[in-house]
TORLODREN-891236 format. One record per residue: residue number from 1; residue in one letter; x, y, z of N, C-alpha, C in turn. Coordinates in steps of 0.05 Angstrom, whole numbers, plus 32768, in hexadecimal, padded with zeros to 4 digits. Last residue first. Example, Ala and Ser with C-alpha at 12.3 -4.5 7.8 and 13.67 -1.06 7.14 Angstrom:
REM TORLODREN-891236
<fidren resi="2" resn="S" n_xx="8101" n_yy="7FD3" n_zz="808E" ca_xx="8111" ca_yy="7FEB" ca_zz="808F" c_xx="8102" c_yy="8001" c_zz="809D"/>
<fidren resi="1" resn="A" n_xx="8108" n_yy="7F8E" n_zz="809C" ca_xx="80F6" ca_yy="7FA6" ca_zz="809C" c_xx="8108" c_yy="7FBE" c_zz="809C"/>
***
This chain:
REM TORLODREN-891236
<fidren resi="133" resn="L" n_xx="8BE0" n_yy="8C0A" n_zz="8710" ca_xx="8BEB" ca_yy="8C1B" ca_zz="8725" c_xx="8C07" c_yy="8C13" c_zz="872A"/>
<fidren resi="132" resn="E" n_xx="8BD4" n_yy="8BE4" n_zz="86EE" ca_xx="8BD9" ca_yy="8BFE" ca_zz="86E3" c_xx="8BE5" c_yy="8C10" c_zz="86F9"/>
<fidren resi="131" resn="R" n_xx="8BCA" n_yy="8BBC" n_zz="870F" ca_xx="8BE1" ca_yy="8BBA" ca_zz="86FE" c_xx="8BE9" c_yy="8BD5" c_zz="86F3"/>
<fidren resi="130" resn="N" n_xx="8B9A" n_yy="8BCC" n_zz="8725" ca_xx="8BB1" ca_yy="8BC9" ca_zz="8736" c_xx="8BCB" c_yy="8BC8" c_zz="8725"/>
<fidren resi="129" resn="S" n_xx="8B78" n_yy="8BC8" n_zz="86FA" ca_xx="8B7D" ca_yy="8BE2" ca_zz="8706" c_xx="8B96" c_yy="8BE1" c_zz="8717"/>
<fidren resi="128" resn="A" n_xx="8B78" n_yy="8B91" n_zz="86F4" ca_xx="8B82" ca_yy="8BA2" ca_zz="86DE" c_xx="8B88" c_yy="8BBD" c_zz="86E8"/>
<fidren resi="127" resn="M" n_xx="8B60" n_yy="8B84" n_zz="8723" ca_xx="8B7C" ca_yy="8B7B" ca_zz="871E" c_xx="8B88" c_yy="8B8B" c_zz="8707"/>
<fidren resi="126" resn="L" n_xx="8B2E" n_yy="8B9B" n_zz="871C" ca_xx="8B3F" ca_yy="8BA5" ca_zz="8731" c_xx="8B5C" c_yy="8B9C" c_zz="872D"/>
<fidren resi="125" resn="S" n_xx="8B1C" n_yy="8B7A" n_zz="86F1" ca_xx="8B1E" ca_yy="8B97" ca_zz="86EE" c_xx="8B31" c_yy="8BA4" c_zz="8703"/>
<fidren resi="124" resn="S" n_xx="8B1C" n_yy="8B4A" n_zz="8709" ca_xx="8B2D" ca_yy="8B4E" ca_zz="86F2" c_xx="8B32" c_yy="8B6C" c_zz="86ED"/>
<fidren resi="123" resn="I" n_xx="8AF6" n_yy="8B54" n_zz="8730" ca_xx="8B11" ca_yy="8B4D" ca_zz="8738" c_xx="8B24" c_yy="8B52" c_zz="8721"/>
<fidren resi="122" resn="E" n_xx="8ACA" n_yy="8B5D" n_zz="870F" ca_xx="8AD3" ca_yy="8B73" ca_zz="8722" c_xx="8AF0" c_yy="8B6E" c_zz="872A"/>
<fidren resi="121" resn="T" n_xx="8AC5" n_yy="8B2C" n_zz="86F8" ca_xx="8ACA" ca_yy="8B43" ca_zz="86E7" c_xx="8AD5" c_yy="8B5A" c_zz="86F8"/>
<fidren resi="120" resn="A" n_xx="8ABB" n_yy="8B0F" n_zz="8726" ca_xx="8AD3" ca_yy="8B08" ca_zz="8716" c_xx="8ADA" c_yy="8B20" c_zz="8704"/>
<fidren resi="119" resn="R" n_xx="8A8C" n_yy="8B27" n_zz="8735" ca_xx="8AA3" ca_yy="8B29" ca_zz="8747" c_xx="8ABD" c_yy="8B23" c_zz="8737"/>
<fidren resi="118" resn="N" n_xx="8A6C" n_yy="8B16" n_zz="870A" ca_xx="8A70" ca_yy="8B33" ca_zz="870F" c_xx="8A88" c_yy="8B37" c_zz="8721"/>
<fidren resi="117" resn="D" n_xx="8A6F" n_yy="8ADF" n_zz="8711" ca_xx="8A79" ca_yy="8AEB" ca_zz="86F8" c_xx="8A7F" c_yy="8B09" c_zz="86FC"/>
<fidren resi="116" resn="C" n_xx="8A56" n_yy="8ADC" n_zz="8743" ca_xx="8A72" ca_yy="8AD3" ca_zz="8740" c_xx="8A7E" c_yy="8AE0" c_zz="8727"/>
<fidren resi="115" resn="M" n_xx="8A24" n_yy="8AEF" n_zz="8736" ca_xx="8A33" ca_yy="8AFD" ca_zz="874A" c_xx="8A51" c_yy="8AF6" c_zz="8747"/>
<fidren resi="114" resn="R" n_xx="8A15" n_yy="8AC7" n_zz="8711" ca_xx="8A18" ca_yy="8AE3" ca_zz="8708" c_xx="8A29" c_yy="8AF3" c_zz="871B"/>
<fidren resi="113" resn="K" n_xx="8A15" n_yy="8A9D" n_zz="8735" ca_xx="8A27" ca_yy="8A9C" ca_zz="871E" c_xx="8A2B" c_yy="8AB9" c_zz="8714"/>
<fidren resi="112" resn="L" n_xx="89EB" n_yy="8AAC" n_zz="8757" ca_xx="8A07" ca_yy="8AAA" ca_zz="8762" c_xx="8A1B" c_yy="8AAA" c_zz="874C"/>
<fidren resi="111" resn="T" n_xx="89C1" n_yy="8AA9" n_zz="8733" ca_xx="89C7" ca_yy="8AC3" ca_zz="8740" c_xx="89E4" c_yy="8AC3" c_zz="874A"/>
<fidren resi="110" resn="T" n_xx="89C3" n_yy="8A73" n_zz="8727" ca_xx="89C6" ca_yy="8A86" ca_zz="8712" c_xx="89CE" c_yy="8AA1" c_zz="871D"/>
<fidren resi="109" resn="N" n_xx="89B9" n_yy="8A5E" n_zz="875A" ca_xx="89D2" ca_yy="8A58" ca_zz="874D" c_xx="89D8" c_yy="8A6C" c_zz="8736"/>
<fidren resi="108" resn="E" n_xx="8985" n_yy="8A72" n_zz="8762" ca_xx="899B" ca_yy="8A7A" ca_zz="8774" c_xx="89B6" c_yy="8A76" c_zz="8767"/>
<fidren resi="107" resn="R" n_xx="896B" n_yy="8A56" n_zz="8738" ca_xx="896C" ca_yy="8A74" ca_zz="8738" c_xx="8982" c_yy="8A7E" c_zz="874A"/>
<fidren resi="106" resn="L" n_xx="8974" n_yy="8A22" n_zz="874A" ca_xx="897F" ca_yy="8A2A" ca_zz="8730" c_xx="8980" c_yy="8A49" c_zz="872F"/>
<fidren resi="105" resn="T" n_xx="8958" n_yy="8A23" n_zz="877A" ca_xx="8975" ca_yy="8A1E" ca_zz="877B" c_xx="8982" c_yy="8A27" c_zz="8761"/>
<fidren resi="104" resn="D" n_xx="8925" n_yy="8A2A" n_zz="8765" ca_xx="8930" ca_yy="8A3E" ca_zz="8777" c_xx="894E" c_yy="8A3C" c_zz="8778"/>
<fidren resi="103" resn="E" n_xx="8920" n_yy="89FA" n_zz="8748" ca_xx="891F" ca_yy="8A13" ca_zz="873A" c_xx="892B" c_yy="8A2A" c_zz="874B"/>
<fidren resi="102" resn="V" n_xx="8925" n_yy="89D6" n_zz="8773" ca_xx="8939" ca_yy="89D5" ca_zz="875D" c_xx="8939" c_yy="89F0" c_zz="874E"/>
<fidren resi="101" resn="E" n_xx="88F6" n_yy="89E4" n_zz="878F" ca_xx="8911" ca_yy="89E6" ca_zz="879C" c_xx="8927" c_yy="89E7" c_zz="8787"/>
<fidren resi="100" resn="V" n_xx="88D0" n_yy="89D5" n_zz="8769" ca_xx="88D2" ca_yy="89F1" ca_zz="8772" c_xx="88ED" c_yy="89F7" c_zz="877F"/>
<fidren resi="99" resn="S" n_xx="88DB" n_yy="899F" n_zz="8768" ca_xx="88DE" ca_yy="89AF" ca_zz="874F" c_xx="88E1" c_yy="89CC" c_zz="8756"/>
<fidren resi="98" resn="A" n_xx="88CC" n_yy="8990" n_zz="879C" ca_xx="88E8" ca_yy="898C" ca_zz="8793" c_xx="88ED" c_yy="899D" c_zz="877A"/>
<fidren resi="97" resn="K" n_xx="8896" n_yy="899C" n_zz="879A" ca_xx="88A7" ca_yy="89AA" ca_zz="87AD" c_xx="88C4" c_yy="89A8" c_zz="87A4"/>
<fidren resi="96" resn="H" n_xx="8887" n_yy="8976" n_zz="8772" ca_xx="8883" ca_yy="8993" ca_zz="876E" c_xx="8895" c_yy="89A3" c_zz="8780"/>
<fidren resi="95" resn="I" n_xx="8894" n_yy="8947" n_zz="878C" ca_xx="88A1" ca_yy="894E" ca_zz="8773" c_xx="889E" c_yy="896B" c_zz="876E"/>
<fidren resi="94" resn="Q" n_xx="8871" n_yy="894A" n_zz="87B7" ca_xx="888E" ca_yy="8949" ca_zz="87BC" c_xx="889D" c_yy="8951" c_zz="87A3"/>
<fidren resi="93" resn="L" n_xx="8841" n_yy="8947" n_zz="879A" ca_xx="8846" ca_yy="895F" ca_zz="87AB" c_xx="8864" c_yy="8960" c_zz="87B1"/>
<fidren resi="92" resn="K" n_xx="8846" n_yy="8914" n_zz="8785" ca_xx="8844" ca_yy="892B" ca_zz="8773" c_xx="884A" c_yy="8945" c_zz="8782"/>
<fidren resi="91" resn="L" n_xx="8846" n_yy="88F6" n_zz="87B4" ca_xx="885E" ca_yy="88F7" ca_zz="87A4" c_xx="885E" c_yy="890E" c_zz="8790"/>
<fidren resi="90" resn="S" n_xx="8811" n_yy="88FF" n_zz="87C4" ca_xx="8827" ca_yy="8907" ca_zz="87D5" c_xx="8841" c_yy="890A" c_zz="87C5"/>
<fidren resi="89" resn="D" n_xx="87F6" n_yy="88E7" n_zz="8799" ca_xx="87F2" ca_yy="8903" ca_zz="879F" c_xx="8809" c_yy="890E" c_zz="87B0"/>
<fidren resi="88" resn="I" n_xx="8809" n_yy="88B3" n_zz="87A1" ca_xx="880F" ca_yy="88C1" ca_zz="8788" c_xx="880C" c_yy="88DF" c_zz="878C"/>
<fidren resi="87" resn="D" n_xx="87F3" n_yy="88A7" n_zz="87D3" ca_xx="8810" ca_yy="88A7" ca_zz="87D0" c_xx="8818" c_yy="88B6" c_zz="87B7"/>
<fidren resi="86" resn="A" n_xx="87BD" n_yy="88AA" n_zz="87C4" ca_xx="87C7" ca_yy="88BC" ca_zz="87D8" c_xx="87E5" c_yy="88BE" c_zz="87D6"/>
<fidren resi="85" resn="R" n_xx="87BC" n_yy="887F" n_zz="87A1" ca_xx="87B6" ca_yy="889A" ca_zz="8797" c_xx="87C0" c_yy="88AF" c_zz="87AB"/>
<fidren resi="84" resn="M" n_xx="87C8" n_yy="8856" n_zz="87C5" ca_xx="87DB" ca_yy="885C" ca_zz="87B0" c_xx="87D6" c_yy="8877" c_zz="87A4"/>
<fidren resi="83" resn="D" n_xx="879A" n_yy="8857" n_zz="87E5" ca_xx="87B4" ca_yy="885C" ca_zz="87F1" c_xx="87C9" c_yy="8864" c_zz="87DC"/>
<fidren resi="82" resn="L" n_xx="8774" n_yy="884A" n_zz="87BE" ca_xx="8772" ca_yy="8864" ca_zz="87CC" c_xx="878D" c_yy="886B" c_zz="87D9"/>
<fidren resi="81" resn="I" n_xx="8786" n_yy="8816" n_zz="87B2" ca_xx="8785" ca_yy="882B" ca_zz="879D" c_xx="8784" c_yy="8847" c_zz="87AA"/>
<fidren resi="80" resn="T" n_xx="877F" n_yy="87FD" n_zz="87E3" ca_xx="879A" ca_yy="87FF" ca_zz="87D7" c_xx="879B" c_yy="8815" c_zz="87C2"/>
<fidren resi="79" resn="K" n_xx="8747" n_yy="8801" n_zz="87E7" ca_xx="8758" ca_yy="880E" ca_zz="87FB" c_xx="8774" c_yy="8812" c_zz="87F0"/>
<fidren resi="78" resn="K" n_xx="8739" n_yy="87E1" n_zz="87BB" ca_xx="8731" ca_yy="87FD" ca_zz="87BC" c_xx="8742" c_yy="880C" c_zz="87D0"/>
<fidren resi="77" resn="N" n_xx="8750" n_yy="87B0" n_zz="87CC" ca_xx="875A" ca_yy="87BD" ca_zz="87B4" c_xx="8752" c_yy="87DA" c_zz="87B3"/>
<fidren resi="76" resn="I" n_xx="8730" n_yy="87A5" n_zz="87F9" ca_xx="874D" ca_yy="87A8" ca_zz="87FC" c_xx="8759" c_yy="87B7" c_zz="87E4"/>
<fidren resi="75" resn="D" n_xx="86FF" n_yy="87A1" n_zz="87DF" ca_xx="8703" ca_yy="87B6" ca_zz="87F4" c_xx="8721" c_yy="87BB" c_zz="87F8"/>
<fidren resi="74" resn="M" n_xx="8708" n_yy="8775" n_zz="87BF" ca_xx="8702" ca_yy="878F" ca_zz="87B3" c_xx="8707" c_yy="87A6" c_zz="87C6"/>
<fidren resi="73" resn="K" n_xx="8711" n_yy="874E" n_zz="87E5" ca_xx="8727" ca_yy="8755" ca_zz="87D3" c_xx="8722" c_yy="8770" c_zz="87C6"/>
<fidren resi="72" resn="V" n_xx="86DE" n_yy="874E" n_zz="87FC" ca_xx="86F5" ca_yy="8754" ca_zz="880D" c_xx="870C" c_yy="875D" c_zz="87FB"/>
<fidren resi="71" resn="R" n_xx="86BF" n_yy="873D" n_zz="87D0" ca_xx="86BA" ca_yy="8757" ca_zz="87DC" c_xx="86D2" c_yy="8760" c_zz="87ED"/>
<fidren resi="70" resn="H" n_xx="86D6" n_yy="870A" n_zz="87C8" ca_xx="86D8" ca_yy="871F" ca_zz="87B3" c_xx="86D4" c_yy="873B" c_zz="87BE"/>
<fidren resi="69" resn="E" n_xx="86C6" n_yy="86F1" n_zz="87F7" ca_xx="86E3" ca_yy="86F4" ca_zz="87F1" c_xx="86E7" c_yy="870A" c_zz="87DC"/>
<fidren resi="68" resn="K" n_xx="868F" n_yy="86F3" n_zz="87EE" ca_xx="869A" ca_yy="8701" ca_zz="8805" c_xx="86B8" c_yy="8706" c_zz="8800"/>
<fidren resi="67" resn="E" n_xx="868B" n_yy="86D3" n_zz="87C0" ca_xx="8682" ca_yy="86EF" ca_zz="87BF" c_xx="868E" c_yy="86FF" c_zz="87D6"/>
<fidren resi="66" resn="N" n_xx="869E" n_yy="86A2" n_zz="87D5" ca_xx="86AD" ca_yy="86B0" ca_zz="87BF" c_xx="86A5" c_yy="86CD" c_zz="87BD"/>
<fidren resi="65" resn="R" n_xx="8675" n_yy="8697" n_zz="87FA" ca_xx="8690" ca_yy="869B" ca_zz="8803" c_xx="86A1" c_yy="86AA" c_zz="87EE"/>
<fidren resi="64" resn="D" n_xx="8649" n_yy="8693" n_zz="87D7" ca_xx="8649" ca_yy="86A7" ca_zz="87EB" c_xx="8666" c_yy="86AD" c_zz="87F5"/>
<fidren resi="63" resn="K" n_xx="865B" n_yy="8666" n_zz="87B9" ca_xx="8656" ca_yy="867F" ca_zz="87AC" c_xx="8657" c_yy="8696" c_zz="87C0"/>
<fidren resi="62" resn="E" n_xx="865D" n_yy="863F" n_zz="87E1" ca_xx="8675" ca_yy="8647" ca_zz="87D4" c_xx="8672" c_yy="8662" c_zz="87C6"/>
<fidren resi="61" resn="D" n_xx="8626" n_yy="863D" n_zz="87ED" ca_xx="8639" ca_yy="8645" ca_zz="8802" c_xx="8653" c_yy="864E" c_zz="87F5"/>
<fidren resi="60" resn="L" n_xx="8614" n_yy="862A" n_zz="87BC" ca_xx="860A" ca_yy="8644" ca_zz="87C6" c_xx="861D" c_yy="864F" c_zz="87DB"/>
<fidren resi="59" resn="L" n_xx="862D" n_yy="85F9" n_zz="87BB" ca_xx="8634" ca_yy="860D" ca_zz="87A7" c_xx="862B" c_yy="8629" c_zz="87AF"/>
<fidren resi="58" resn="L" n_xx="8612" n_yy="85E0" n_zz="87E6" ca_xx="862F" ca_yy="85E4" ca_zz="87E6" c_xx="8638" c_yy="85F9" c_zz="87D3"/>
<fidren resi="57" resn="A" n_xx="85DE" n_yy="85E1" n_zz="87D2" ca_xx="85E4" ca_yy="85F0" ca_zz="87EB" c_xx="8602" c_yy="85F5" c_zz="87ED"/>
<fidren resi="56" resn="Y" n_xx="85E4" n_yy="85C0" n_zz="87A5" ca_xx="85DB" ca_yy="85DC" ca_zz="87A2" c_xx="85E2" c_yy="85EC" c_zz="87BA"/>
<fidren resi="55" resn="K" n_xx="85F0" n_yy="8590" n_zz="87BE" ca_xx="8604" ca_yy="859D" ca_zz="87AD" c_xx="85FD" c_yy="85BA" c_zz="87A9"/>
<fidren resi="54" resn="S" n_xx="85BE" n_yy="8588" n_zz="87D8" ca_xx="85D7" ca_yy="858A" ca_zz="87E7" c_xx="85ED" c_yy="8598" c_zz="87D7"/>
<fidren resi="53" resn="E" n_xx="859D" n_yy="8585" n_zz="87AC" ca_xx="8599" ca_yy="859A" ca_zz="87C0" c_xx="85B2" c_yy="859E" c_zz="87D0"/>
<fidren resi="52" resn="L" n_xx="85B3" n_yy="8557" n_zz="8794" ca_xx="85B4" ca_yy="8570" ca_zz="8786" c_xx="85B0" c_yy="8588" c_zz="8799"/>
<fidren resi="51" resn="A" n_xx="85A6" n_yy="8531" n_zz="87BB" ca_xx="85C2" ca_yy="8536" ca_zz="87B4" c_xx="85C5" c_yy="8550" c_zz="87A6"/>
<fidren resi="50" resn="A" n_xx="856E" n_yy="8535" n_zz="87BA" ca_xx="857C" ca_yy="853B" ca_zz="87D3" c_xx="859A" c_yy="8541" c_zz="87CD"/>
<fidren resi="49" resn="I" n_xx="8566" n_yy="8523" n_zz="8786" ca_xx="855D" ca_yy="853E" ca_zz="878E" c_xx="856C" c_yy="8547" c_zz="87A7"/>
<fidren resi="48" resn="E" n_xx="8578" n_yy="84EF" n_zz="878A" ca_xx="8585" ca_yy="8502" ca_zz="8778" c_xx="857F" c_yy="851F" c_zz="877F"/>
<fidren resi="47" resn="D" n_xx="8553" n_yy="84DB" n_zz="87AF" ca_xx="8570" ca_yy="84DB" ca_zz="87B6" c_xx="857F" c_yy="84EF" c_zz="87A4"/>
<fidren resi="46" resn="N" n_xx="8526" n_yy="84DF" n_zz="878F" ca_xx="8527" ca_yy="84EE" ca_zz="87A8" c_xx="8544" c_yy="84F0" c_zz="87B2"/>
<fidren resi="45" resn="L" n_xx="8532" n_yy="84BB" n_zz="8767" ca_xx="852F" ca_yy="84D8" ca_zz="8760" c_xx="8531" c_yy="84E9" c_zz="8779"/>
<fidren resi="44" resn="R" n_xx="8533" n_yy="848C" n_zz="8786" ca_xx="854B" ca_yy="8494" ca_zz="8777" c_xx="854A" c_yy="84B2" c_zz="8771"/>
<fidren resi="43" resn="V" n_xx="84FD" n_yy="848C" n_zz="8798" ca_xx="8513" ca_yy="848D" ca_zz="87AB" c_xx="852D" c_yy="8496" c_zz="879E"/>
<fidren resi="42" resn="F" n_xx="84E3" n_yy="8488" n_zz="8766" ca_xx="84DE" ca_yy="849F" ca_zz="8777" c_xx="84F5" c_yy="84A2" c_zz="878C"/>
<fidren resi="41" resn="D" n_xx="84F5" n_yy="8457" n_zz="8753" ca_xx="84FC" ca_yy="846F" ca_zz="8744" c_xx="84F9" c_yy="8488" c_zz="8756"/>
<fidren resi="40" resn="T" n_xx="84DE" n_yy="8437" n_zz="877B" ca_xx="84FB" ca_yy="8437" ca_zz="8777" c_xx="8504" c_yy="8450" c_zz="8769"/>
<fidren resi="39" resn="E" n_xx="84A8" n_yy="8443" n_zz="8771" ca_xx="84B4" ca_yy="844A" ca_zz="878B" c_xx="84D2" c_yy="844B" c_zz="8789"/>
<fidren resi="38" resn="L" n_xx="84A4" n_yy="842D" n_zz="873E" ca_xx="84A0" ca_yy="844A" ca_zz="8742" c_xx="84AC" c_yy="8453" c_zz="875C"/>
<fidren resi="37" resn="D" n_xx="84AC" n_yy="83F8" n_zz="874C" ca_xx="84BE" ca_yy="8405" ca_zz="8739" c_xx="84BC" c_yy="8423" c_zz="873C"/>
<fidren resi="36" resn="R" n_xx="847F" n_yy="83F1" n_zz="876C" ca_xx="849A" ca_yy="83ED" ca_zz="8778" c_xx="84AF" c_yy="83FA" c_zz="8766"/>
<fidren resi="35" resn="L" n_xx="8457" n_yy="83FA" n_zz="8746" ca_xx="8459" ca_yy="840C" ca_zz="875D" c_xx="8475" c_yy="840A" c_zz="876A"/>
<fidren resi="34" resn="E" n_xx="8460" n_yy="83CD" n_zz="8725" ca_xx="8463" ca_yy="83E8" ca_zz="871A" c_xx="8467" c_yy="83FD" c_zz="8731"/>
<fidren resi="33" resn="H" n_xx="8453" n_yy="83A4" n_zz="874A" ca_xx="846E" ca_yy="83A6" ca_zz="873E" c_xx="8474" c_yy="83C2" c_zz="8733"/>
<fidren resi="32" resn="L" n_xx="841E" n_yy="83B2" n_zz="8753" ca_xx="8431" ca_yy="83B2" ca_zz="8769" c_xx="844D" c_yy="83B4" c_zz="875F"/>
<fidren resi="31" resn="E" n_xx="8409" n_yy="83A9" n_zz="8720" ca_xx="8408" ca_yy="83C3" ca_zz="872B" c_xx="841C" c_yy="83C6" c_zz="8742"/>
<fidren resi="30" resn="K" n_xx="8412" n_yy="8372" n_zz="871D" ca_xx="841F" ca_yy="8383" ca_zz="8709" c_xx="8420" c_yy="83A0" c_zz="8714"/>
<fidren resi="29" resn="K" n_xx="83F2" n_yy="8361" n_zz="8747" ca_xx="840E" ca_yy="835B" ca_zz="8748" c_xx="841E" c_yy="836E" c_zz="8735"/>
<fidren resi="28" resn="L" n_xx="83C0" n_yy="8372" n_zz="8733" ca_xx="83CA" ca_yy="837E" ca_zz="874B" c_xx="83E8" c_yy="8379" c_zz="874F"/>
<fidren resi="27" resn="S" n_xx="83BD" n_yy="8351" n_zz="8706" ca_xx="83BD" ca_yy="836E" ca_zz="8702" c_xx="83C8" c_yy="837C" c_zz="871B"/>
<fidren resi="26" resn="A" n_xx="83BC" n_yy="831F" n_zz="871F" ca_xx="83D2" ca_yy="8326" ca_zz="870C" c_xx="83D4" c_yy="8344" c_zz="8708"/>
<fidren resi="25" resn="I" n_xx="838C" n_yy="8325" n_zz="873C" ca_xx="83A5" ca_yy="8321" ca_zz="874A" c_xx="83BD" c_yy="8328" c_zz="8738"/>
<fidren resi="24" resn="V" n_xx="8368" n_yy="832B" n_zz="8711" ca_xx="836B" ca_yy="8340" ca_zz="8725" c_xx="8385" c_yy="833E" c_zz="8733"/>
<fidren resi="23" resn="V" n_xx="836F" n_yy="82F9" n_zz="86F9" ca_xx="8375" ca_yy="8311" ca_zz="86E9" c_xx="837A" c_yy="8329" c_zz="86FC"/>
<fidren resi="22" resn="D" n_xx="835E" n_yy="82D8" n_zz="8722" ca_xx="837A" ca_yy="82D5" ca_zz="8718" c_xx="8382" c_yy="82EE" c_zz="8709"/>
<fidren resi="21" resn="K" n_xx="8329" n_yy="82E8" n_zz="8726" ca_xx="833B" ca_yy="82EC" ca_zz="873D" c_xx="8358" c_yy="82EB" c_zz="8734"/>
<fidren resi="20" resn="H" n_xx="8318" n_yy="82D5" n_zz="86F4" ca_xx="8316" ca_yy="82F2" ca_zz="86FA" c_xx="8329" c_yy="82F9" c_zz="8711"/>
<fidren resi="19" resn="T" n_xx="831F" n_yy="829F" n_zz="86FC" ca_xx="832E" ca_yy="82AC" ca_zz="86E7" c_xx="832F" c_yy="82CA" c_zz="86EC"/>
<fidren resi="18" resn="A" n_xx="82FB" n_yy="8298" n_zz="8725" ca_xx="8317" ca_yy="8292" ca_zz="872A" c_xx="8328" c_yy="82A0" c_zz="8715"/>
<fidren resi="17" resn="E" n_xx="82CB" n_yy="82A5" n_zz="870A" ca_xx="82D3" ca_yy="82B4" ca_zz="8721" c_xx="82F1" c_yy="82B0" c_zz="8727"/>
<fidren resi="16" resn="A" n_xx="82CB" n_yy="827D" n_zz="86E3" ca_xx="82CD" ca_yy="8299" ca_zz="86DA" c_xx="82D6" c_yy="82AB" c_zz="86F2"/>
<fidren resi="15" resn="Q" n_xx="82C7" n_yy="8251" n_zz="8705" ca_xx="82DE" ca_yy="8252" ca_zz="86F4" c_xx="82E1" c_yy="8270" c_zz="86EA"/>
<fidren resi="14" resn="E" n_xx="8296" n_yy="825A" n_zz="871C" ca_xx="82AE" ca_yy="8259" ca_zz="872D" c_xx="82C7" c_yy="825C" c_zz="871D"/>
<fidren resi="13" resn="F" n_xx="8277" n_yy="8256" n_zz="86EE" ca_xx="8277" ca_yy="826F" ca_zz="86FD" c_xx="8290" c_yy="8270" c_zz="870F"/>
<fidren resi="12" resn="P" n_xx="8280" n_yy="8221" n_zz="86DE" ca_xx="8289" ca_yy="8236" ca_zz="86CD" c_xx="828A" c_yy="8251" c_zz="86DC"/>
<fidren resi="11" resn="S" n_xx="8296" n_yy="81FC" n_zz="8718" ca_xx="8282" ca_yy="8205" ca_zz="8706" c_xx="828D" c_yy="821B" c_zz="86F5"/>
<fidren resi="10" resn="I" n_xx="82C0" n_yy="81C6" n_zz="8724" ca_xx="82BD" ca_yy="81E3" ca_zz="8725" c_xx="82A9" c_yy="81EB" c_zz="8710"/>
<fidren resi="9" resn="L" n_xx="82C8" n_yy="8190" n_zz="871E" ca_xx="82B6" ca_yy="8198" ca_zz="8733" c_xx="82B1" c_yy="81B7" c_zz="8733"/>
<fidren resi="8" resn="P" n_xx="82EF" n_yy="8183" n_zz="86FA" ca_xx="82D4" ca_yy="8183" ca_zz="86F0" c_xx="82C0" c_yy="818D" c_zz="8705"/>
<fidren resi="7" resn="S" n_xx="832A" n_yy="81AA" n_zz="86F7" ca_xx="8319" ca_yy="8199" ca_zz="8707" c_xx="82FC" c_yy="819A" c_zz="86FD"/>
<fidren resi="6" resn="N" n_xx="8347" n_yy="81CE" n_zz="86DE" ca_xx="8343" ca_yy="81B6" ca_zz="86CF" c_xx="832F" c_yy="81A3" c_zz="86DE"/>
<fidren resi="5" resn="T" n_xx="8350" n_yy="81F5" n_zz="8702" ca_xx="833E" ca_yy="81FC" ca_zz="86ED" c_xx="8337" c_yy="81E3" c_zz="86DC"/>
<fidren resi="4" resn="S" n_xx="8351" n_yy="81E1" n_zz="8746" ca_xx="835D" ca_yy="81E1" ca_zz="872C" c_xx="8349" c_yy="81E7" c_zz="8716"/>
<fidren resi="3" resn="R" n_xx="8337" n_yy="820D" n_zz="8775" ca_xx="8339" ca_yy="81F3" ca_zz="876A" c_xx="8345" c_yy="81F5" c_zz="874F"/>
<fidren resi="2" resn="Y" n_xx="835B" n_yy="8239" n_zz="879F" ca_xx="8349" ca_yy="8233" ca_zz="8789" c_xx="834C" c_yy="8216" c_zz="8780"/>
<fidren resi="1" resn="M" n_xx="837F" n_yy="822C" n_zz="87C9" ca_xx="8367" ca_yy="823C" ca_zz="87CD" c_xx="8353" c_yy="8235" c_zz="87B7"/>
***
């Protein structure tokens, strides 16, 4: 396209214009190279962002799943605690009833022992009276 810069047929104006065009072409090539590098960086960063967004979505799903599992476990534990408290209250009532029964039985036994002792004394007294007769 251009004549050689060493050629005597090129005027200084043509030589300056050719030099200017060479500078512009070199500048455009450099800019093109920089833009390609920037595009490569952009694509790489875009891929990283997409990967991070995907990882974030997975972690968010895992977090939601863990929170749901935690809520279910908490509900189960609350129900278990309520059931155990009810069982404890029931057992306390049974223990109280059993204690009352034991106390009643103890009183009855004490009364029966006194009656037996009285009868034994009465029998001894009657036997002593019988011997005297």
